[in-house]
C-alpha positions as CSV (number, residue, x, y, z in Angstrom):
1,M,8.7,-71.7,8.6
2,T,8.2,-72.0,4.8
3,T,10.1,-75.1,3.5
4,K,9.7,-74.6,-0.4
5,I,10.5,-72.1,-2.9
6,K,7.9,-69.6,-3.6
7,I,7.8,-67.9,-7.1
8,D,5.2,-65.1,-8.1
9,D,5.2,-65.2,-11.9
10,Y,3.6,-62.1,-13.3
11,I,5.3,-62.4,-16.5
12,T,3.3,-65.5,-17.8
13,P,-0.1,-63.9,-17.5
14,I,1.0,-60.6,-19.1
15,K,2.3,-62.6,-22.2
16,A,-1.0,-64.6,-22.3
17,I,-2.9,-61.1,-22.3
18,L,-0.7,-59.7,-25.0
19,I,-0.8,-62.7,-27.4
20,N,-4.6,-63.1,-27.1
21,A,-6.1,-61.7,-30.2
22,N,-9.6,-61.8,-28.9
23,T,-9.3,-59.5,-25.8
24,D,-9.0,-55.8,-25.1
25,K,-5.3,-56.0,-24.2
26,K,-5.3,-52.5,-22.7
27,T,-8.3,-53.1,-20.4
28,E,-7.0,-56.6,-19.3
29,L,-3.5,-55.2,-18.5
30,F,-5.0,-52.4,-16.5
31,R,-6.9,-55.0,-14.4
32,H,-4.1,-57.2,-14.0
33,I,-1.6,-54.5,-13.0
34,Y,-4.4,-53.1,-10.6
35,A,-4.7,-56.4,-8.9
36,S,-1.0,-56.6,-8.3
37,R,-0.5,-52.8,-7.7
38,K,1.5,-53.5,-4.4
39,I,4.0,-55.3,-6.5
40,N,4.1,-52.8,-9.3
41,D,4.5,-49.7,-6.7
42,R,7.4,-51.4,-4.9
43,H,9.1,-53.1,-7.9
44,L,9.0,-49.8,-10.2
45,Y,8.5,-47.1,-7.5
46,K,6.6,-44.3,-9.0
47,H,5.9,-46.1,-12.3
48,D,2.1,-46.0,-12.2
49,I,-0.4,-48.6,-13.7
50,K,-0.9,-46.3,-16.9
51,H,2.7,-46.1,-17.5
52,T,3.4,-49.7,-16.9
53,A,0.6,-50.8,-19.3
54,K,1.8,-48.4,-22.0
55,K,5.4,-50.0,-21.9
56,L,3.9,-53.5,-21.8
57,L,1.9,-52.7,-25.0
58,A,4.9,-51.6,-27.0
59,P,6.0,-54.1,-29.5
60,E,9.5,-54.7,-28.2
61,W,8.4,-55.7,-24.8
62,I,7.2,-59.1,-25.4
63,K,10.2,-59.8,-27.5
64,S,12.3,-58.9,-24.4
65,V,10.8,-62.0,-22.7
66,R,10.6,-64.5,-25.6
67,R,13.4,-66.8,-23.9
68,F,11.6,-66.6,-20.6
69,S,10.9,-69.8,-18.9
70,L,9.6,-70.3,-15.4
71,E,11.1,-73.7,-15.1
72,E,14.7,-72.3,-15.6
73,W,14.0,-69.7,-12.9
74,Q,12.8,-72.4,-10.6
75,E,16.0,-74.5,-11.4
76,A,18.2,-71.5,-10.6
77,A,16.6,-70.8,-7.3
78,E,16.8,-74.4,-6.2
79,T,20.6,-74.3,-7.2
80,A,21.0,-71.1,-5.0
81,W,19.0,-72.5,-2.1
82,G,20.3,-76.2,-2.0
83,R,24.0,-75.1,-2.4
84,T,23.6,-72.5,0.3
85,R,22.3,-75.1,2.7
86,N,25.4,-77.0,2.5
87,I,27.3,-74.0,3.8
88,I,24.6,-72.4,6.0
89,R,22.3,-75.2,7.4
90,F,19.3,-73.3,8.1
91,A,19.3,-70.9,5.0
92,P,15.5,-70.1,4.2
93,P,14.1,-70.8,0.9
94,P,13.9,-67.9,-1.5
95,E,10.6,-66.0,-2.2
96,I,10.8,-64.6,-5.8
97,V,8.7,-62.0,-7.7
98,L,9.0,-62.1,-11.5
99,Y,7.7,-58.8,-12.6
100,P,8.6,-56.3,-15.6
101,G,11.3,-53.9,-15.0
102,F,11.9,-52.3,-18.5
103,G,15.6,-52.5,-18.2
104,R,15.9,-50.5,-15.1
105,F,17.5,-53.5,-13.0
106,N,17.7,-57.3,-13.2
107,G,17.2,-57.9,-9.5
108,R,17.0,-56.6,-6.0
109,V,15.7,-57.5,-2.6
110,Y,13.1,-55.3,-0.9
111,K,9.9,-55.8,1.2
112,I,6.3,-56.0,0.2
113,G,4.4,-55.5,3.5
114,K,6.2,-57.6,5.9
115,R,7.5,-60.0,3.5
116,I,11.1,-59.9,2.3
117,V,11.3,-60.9,-1.4
118,I,13.6,-61.3,-4.3
119,G,12.4,-59.0,-7.1
120,C,13.5,-59.9,-10.6
121,S,12.9,-58.6,-14.1
122,P,13.1,-61.2,-16.6
123,D,12.7,-58.7,-19.5
124,F,16.2,-57.4,-18.5
125,P,18.9,-58.6,-21.1
126,H,20.6,-62.0,-20.4
127,C,18.4,-63.2,-17.9
128,T,18.8,-66.7,-18.8
129,G,21.5,-69.5,-18.5
130,R,24.7,-68.8,-16.5
131,D,23.8,-65.2,-16.1
132,L,20.4,-66.2,-14.4
133,K,22.1,-68.5,-12.0
134,I,24.7,-65.7,-11.1
135,L,21.8,-63.3,-10.5
136,L,19.8,-65.5,-8.4
137,A,22.9,-66.5,-6.3
138,H,23.7,-62.9,-5.7
139,E,20.3,-61.7,-4.8
140,Y,19.8,-64.8,-2.8
141,G,22.8,-63.8,-0.8
142,H,21.2,-60.4,0.0
143,F,17.8,-62.3,0.9
144,I,19.2,-64.6,3.5
145,R,21.4,-61.9,5.2
146,W,18.5,-59.4,5.3
147,R,16.2,-62.0,6.7
148,K,18.5,-62.0,9.6
149,T,19.8,-58.5,9.8
150,G,17.0,-56.3,8.3
151,V,16.7,-55.0,4.6
152,A,19.3,-52.4,3.9
153,S,18.2,-48.9,2.7
154,D,18.5,-48.0,-1.1
155,I,20.5,-44.9,0.1
156,A,22.9,-46.7,2.7
157,P,26.2,-45.1,3.2
158,I,29.1,-46.4,1.2
159,H,30.5,-48.5,4.0
160,T,27.2,-50.4,4.5
161,M,26.9,-51.1,0.7
162,L,30.6,-52.3,0.5
163,F,29.8,-55.0,3.1
164,E,26.4,-56.0,1.6
165,E,27.6,-56.2,-1.9
166,G,30.7,-57.9,-1.1
167,W,28.9,-60.6,1.0
168,A,26.6,-61.3,-2.0
169,V,29.6,-61.7,-4.5
170,W,31.5,-63.8,-1.9
171,L,28.5,-66.0,-1.2
172,S,28.1,-66.4,-5.1
173,R,31.7,-67.5,-5.3
174,E,31.1,-70.2,-2.6
175,I,27.9,-71.6,-4.2
176,L,29.0,-71.4,-7.9
177,P,32.6,-72.4,-7.8
178,E,32.5,-73.8,-11.3
179,Y,32.1,-70.2,-12.7
180,E,35.1,-67.9,-13.3
181,L,35.3,-65.2,-10.7
182,K,35.0,-62.4,-13.4
183,R,31.5,-63.8,-14.5
184,L,30.3,-63.4,-10.7
185,F,30.5,-59.5,-11.4
186,M,28.5,-59.8,-14.4
187,A,31.2,-57.5,-16.2
188,N,30.3,-59.4,-19.4
189,L,26.9,-57.2,-19.4
190,H,28.9,-53.8,-19.1
191,E,28.9,-53.5,-22.9
192,E,25.0,-54.1,-22.9
193,I,24.7,-50.8,-21.0
194,F,27.4,-48.9,-23.1
195,M,30.0,-49.1,-20.3
196,P,32.8,-51.1,-21.7
197,D,35.5,-52.2,-19.4
198,P,39.2,-51.2,-20.0
199,P,41.7,-53.5,-21.9
200,G,42.2,-56.8,-19.9
201,G,38.7,-56.6,-18.5
202,Y,37.1,-55.6,-15.2
203,L,38.7,-58.2,-12.8
204,K,42.4,-57.4,-14.1
205,W,41.9,-53.7,-13.7
206,C,40.3,-54.0,-10.3
207,R,43.0,-56.3,-9.0
208,F,45.7,-53.9,-10.1
209,N,44.1,-50.8,-8.9
210,L,42.8,-52.3,-5.6
211,N,44.5,-49.6,-3.5
212,L,43.2,-46.8,-5.7
213,I,39.5,-48.2,-5.4
214,A,40.1,-48.5,-1.5
215,E,41.4,-44.9,-1.2
216,K,38.6,-43.5,-3.2
217,A,36.2,-45.3,-1.0
218,L,37.8,-44.2,2.1
219,D,37.4,-40.7,1.0
220,V,33.6,-41.0,1.0
221,L,33.0,-44.0,3.3
222,N,30.0,-42.3,5.2
223,S,28.5,-40.9,2.0
224,K,24.9,-41.4,0.9
225,K,25.2,-39.1,-2.0
226,E,23.8,-40.4,-5.2
227,K,27.0,-39.5,-7.1
228,D,29.1,-41.5,-4.8
229,L,26.9,-44.5,-4.6
230,G,26.6,-44.3,-8.3
231,R,30.4,-44.6,-8.7
232,F,30.8,-47.6,-6.7
233,F,27.7,-49.5,-7.0
234,Q,25.7,-48.4,-10.3
235,C,26.9,-47.4,-13.8
236,R,29.1,-44.3,-13.4
237,R,32.8,-44.0,-13.7
238,F,35.0,-42.4,-10.9
239,A,38.4,-42.4,-12.3
240,G,38.1,-41.4,-15.9
241,G,36.3,-42.6,-18.9
242,S,38.2,-45.8,-19.3
243,T,37.6,-47.4,-15.8
244,P,35.1,-50.1,-14.9
245,I,31.9,-49.2,-13.3
246,R,30.7,-50.9,-10.0
247,T,34.1,-51.1,-8.6
248,G,32.6,-51.2,-5.1
249,Y,31.4,-54.8,-5.8
250,Y,35.2,-55.9,-6.2
251,L,36.3,-54.0,-3.2
252,G,33.5,-55.3,-1.0
253,Y,34.3,-58.9,-2.3
254,E,37.9,-58.6,-1.2
255,L,36.9,-57.2,2.1
256,V,34.6,-60.0,2.9
257,R,37.0,-62.7,1.6
258,M,39.5,-61.4,4.0
259,L,37.1,-61.4,7.0
260,A,35.9,-65.0,5.9
261,N,39.3,-66.3,6.7
262,R,39.2,-65.0,10.2
263,M,35.9,-65.5,11.8
264,P,33.2,-68.4,11.7
265,L,30.5,-68.0,8.8
266,P,27.3,-67.7,11.2
267,R,29.1,-64.5,12.6
268,L,30.1,-63.3,9.2
269,Y,26.6,-63.4,7.6
270,S,25.0,-61.9,10.7
271,L,27.4,-59.2,11.1
272,K,26.4,-55.5,11.0
273,P,29.7,-53.5,10.9
274,A,30.0,-50.0,11.8
275,G,31.5,-47.4,9.5
276,T,34.7,-47.4,11.6
277,D,35.1,-51.2,11.2
278,I,34.9,-51.0,7.4
279,E,37.5,-48.2,7.5
280,N,40.0,-50.1,9.7
281,W,39.6,-53.2,7.4
282,L,40.0,-51.2,4.3
283,R,43.2,-49.6,5.6
284,E,44.3,-53.2,6.5
285,I,43.7,-54.2,2.7
286,V,45.6,-51.1,1.4
287,E,48.6,-51.9,3.8
288,Q,48.7,-55.7,2.9
289,K,48.6,-54.7,-0.9
290,G,51.4,-52.4,-0.2
291,N,53.5,-55.0,1.2
């Protein structure tokens, strides 16, 4: 078993190609991306080599990674892993791939061959400082669970996503107790993607409207439709123009927080609940809030 953190950094060599005045940048980028084509294909899906190179050559791309520091990513990964081992003794070290994402996402967990990795995009806004530690804590939560239970599908039903995202936020809360809960939902970035929160902010709205969120989720609990997943876990609104996005993260957190008070942690993080389990637990949350 691997006993040290592994980070595959593709950002630094790309920057080196782009700032070298004595090289054919386009040719060198093609060679570099072709050599890492498995990473490119999985990280960016159908984003082919030509498309990736073109975006890297755009002047604004290198500006997006001007604050990138491999040492900072290493430190954030060590924080996530080290603190998790205080909670889950045999938590494995993370394996991280740093590759351009062109603003499509900041982090996700997926498989490359048989390896489960945390794929991150340092060119996403605010991948430094506290936001970086929160990002890696969240993705590490997915990583350790999926090493044990298998990687969840990108189009898993709502009930699966509620537990998976709730677990990742809950673990982030456990390993980063010095951060305010509202920061762990990264709601401070919503305006960056033109989805500002309502007056009072994401967390206040979600707490007040917990029953509404739960009832909306119960209506589509087994759905895998893009519009339903988008409402709860991506950047689409479901109750009007002023509601927060990604409310499934908050609902999932409340669900996992409730379960953490009634079952041992080893069982919780290896749990694979059925849709009926999630349904019963959500109805319990609604009943408790009503009382």
